[in-house]
PLY file of the C-alpha trace (Angstrom):
ply
format ascii 1.0
element vertex 175
property float x
property float y
property float z
element edge 174
property int vertex1
property int vertex2
end_header
83.78 106.45 121.47
82.03 108.85 119.27
84.48 111.17 117.82
83.72 114.68 116.94
86.78 115.42 114.90
88.65 113.35 112.30
92.37 114.21 111.70
93.70 113.40 108.43
97.46 113.44 108.19
99.41 112.98 104.94
102.82 112.01 105.92
106.06 112.47 104.09
109.71 112.39 105.04
109.93 116.00 106.22
106.31 117.33 106.57
102.83 116.39 107.75
100.00 117.85 106.10
96.91 117.94 108.53
93.39 118.53 107.95
90.74 118.65 110.53
87.35 117.10 109.45
84.04 117.81 111.73
81.60 115.15 111.56
78.84 117.62 110.75
78.72 118.30 106.87
79.22 121.67 105.50
81.98 122.55 107.97
85.03 124.10 106.41
88.08 121.74 107.13
91.12 123.67 108.34
94.37 122.64 107.14
98.10 123.26 108.02
101.47 121.85 107.36
103.96 120.80 110.08
107.54 119.33 110.34
107.52 115.75 110.65
109.49 115.84 114.01
108.87 116.04 117.89
108.20 119.85 117.81
105.82 119.42 114.65
103.85 116.66 116.72
103.31 119.09 119.59
102.46 122.00 117.30
99.67 120.08 115.87
98.17 119.63 119.24
98.54 123.36 119.96
97.12 124.24 116.50
94.11 122.02 117.26
93.33 123.55 120.61
93.53 127.12 118.97
90.94 125.76 116.38
88.82 124.73 119.58
89.26 121.01 118.68
89.65 118.86 121.84
92.56 116.25 120.79
90.74 113.63 123.17
87.60 114.02 120.85
89.55 113.34 117.71
90.48 110.24 115.67
93.83 110.59 114.02
94.07 108.87 110.68
97.25 108.49 108.54
98.68 106.19 105.87
100.94 103.61 107.09
104.01 104.89 105.47
106.57 102.66 107.51
109.42 104.74 108.97
107.91 108.14 108.26
104.63 107.53 110.02
106.18 105.82 113.26
107.29 109.08 115.01
103.77 110.51 114.97
102.26 107.05 116.02
104.77 107.09 118.96
103.75 110.58 119.95
99.99 109.79 119.78
100.43 106.66 121.63
102.47 108.51 124.55
99.73 111.23 124.73
96.94 108.66 124.83
95.20 109.83 121.77
93.24 107.55 119.33
94.72 106.86 115.94
94.45 104.42 113.07
97.41 103.68 110.54
95.70 102.80 107.36
96.98 100.88 104.22
97.39 103.53 101.53
95.83 101.27 98.84
92.83 100.74 101.15
92.33 104.58 101.22
92.90 104.96 97.48
90.50 102.19 96.53
87.81 103.38 98.96
87.80 107.03 97.54
88.39 106.24 94.00
90.06 108.56 91.40
90.94 112.09 92.93
91.87 114.80 90.65
94.29 117.77 91.37
96.32 115.44 93.84
98.64 117.20 96.30
99.42 117.02 100.09
96.55 119.22 101.09
93.93 117.38 99.04
95.54 113.92 100.41
95.21 115.07 103.97
91.56 116.15 103.41
90.76 112.69 101.61
92.37 110.88 104.53
90.18 112.92 107.01
87.16 112.07 104.98
87.95 108.51 104.71
88.48 108.38 108.48
85.07 109.96 109.06
83.40 107.62 106.47
84.93 104.49 108.06
85.09 105.57 111.67
82.90 102.65 112.82
85.14 99.79 111.26
88.52 101.42 111.52
90.54 99.55 114.13
92.54 101.80 116.44
96.26 101.03 116.39
98.49 100.37 119.21
102.26 99.97 118.70
103.79 96.64 119.57
106.32 96.32 122.30
109.73 97.86 121.56
111.30 94.47 121.57
108.78 93.30 118.78
109.50 96.42 116.88
113.34 95.82 117.14
112.96 92.32 116.16
110.88 93.32 113.08
113.68 95.80 112.05
116.26 93.04 112.54
114.28 90.57 110.24
113.86 93.26 107.66
117.54 94.23 107.85
118.48 90.53 107.51
116.15 90.21 104.23
117.73 93.23 102.88
121.32 91.80 103.36
120.47 88.57 102.04
119.09 90.18 98.78
122.51 92.12 98.60
124.46 88.89 99.26
122.47 87.00 96.38
122.81 89.92 94.11
126.68 90.29 94.68
126.99 86.33 94.17
125.26 86.64 90.71
127.60 89.53 89.80
130.70 87.62 91.04
129.60 84.49 89.09
129.29 86.33 85.94
132.58 87.98 86.29
134.30 84.73 86.77
132.49 83.15 83.95
133.51 86.07 81.76
137.10 86.20 82.84
137.47 82.29 82.40
136.22 82.30 78.97
138.38 85.15 77.82
141.42 83.56 79.60
140.72 80.31 77.92
140.67 82.22 74.49
143.84 83.93 75.07
145.53 80.64 76.23
144.13 78.99 72.88
145.73 81.98 70.94
149.05 81.60 72.61
149.37 78.03 71.74
148.34 77.95 68.05
0 1
1 2
2 3
3 4
4 5
5 6
6 7
7 8
8 9
9 10
10 11
11 12
12 13
13 14
14 15
15 16
16 17
17 18
18 19
19 20
20 21
21 22
22 23
23 24
24 25
25 26
26 27
27 28
28 29
29 30
30 31
31 32
32 33
33 34
34 35
35 36
36 37
37 38
38 39
39 40
40 41
41 42
42 43
43 44
44 45
45 46
46 47
47 48
48 49
49 50
50 51
51 52
52 53
53 54
54 55
55 56
56 57
57 58
58 59
59 60
60 61
61 62
62 63
63 64
64 65
65 66
66 67
67 68
68 69
69 70
70 71
71 72
72 73
73 74
74 75
75 76
76 77
77 78
78 79
79 80
80 81
81 82
82 83
83 84
84 85
85 86
86 87
87 88
88 89
89 90
90 91
91 92
92 93
93 94
94 95
95 96
96 97
97 98
98 99
99 100
100 101
101 102
102 103
103 104
104 105
105 106
106 107
107 108
108 109
109 110
110 111
111 112
112 113
113 114
114 115
115 116
116 117
117 118
118 119
119 120
120 121
121 122
122 123
123 124
124 125
125 126
126 127
127 128
128 129
129 130
130 131
131 132
132 133
133 134
134 135
135 136
136 137
137 138
138 139
139 140
140 141
141 142
142 143
143 144
144 145
145 146
146 147
147 148
148 149
149 150
150 151
151 152
152 153
153 154
154 155
155 156
156 157
157 158
158 159
159 160
160 161
161 162
162 163
163 164
164 165
165 166
166 167
167 168
168 169
169 170
170 171
171 172
172 173
173 174
């Protein structure tokens, strides 16, 4: 599909900075900040319509930030809107050094990246809920195994330290 608009979204824990990039050069790119929740996602669509942007003619792009970007991705998928989750490193390498970095600038850069790479950007679709849950469980297990390993190291160091000091005390007693 030939998209007319490219929606760059800078995702953070609490907010979404959104910039609308029109495919024709020279157009001013509107920007607005929204809450990163269901009300915020709906407000983005209303704001786009107020800007005379049909969400069906837009490609939404955002950095894949893990847990913070999932809510927006689920919303877009349920609304039947096209979106692409992109590696932050891929965006940064593609655009080079950017000065004066802030959320507004980031969302503009993401929308520009989306426009420049529109032909090769793969559309994202969320995996089945069972696959998502399995991934979460695997990640949780890996986190717990790392914690267990760390605790074993600490415990081993405590045992060694206490054993050495106990042996020294016994030696002192029997001198």
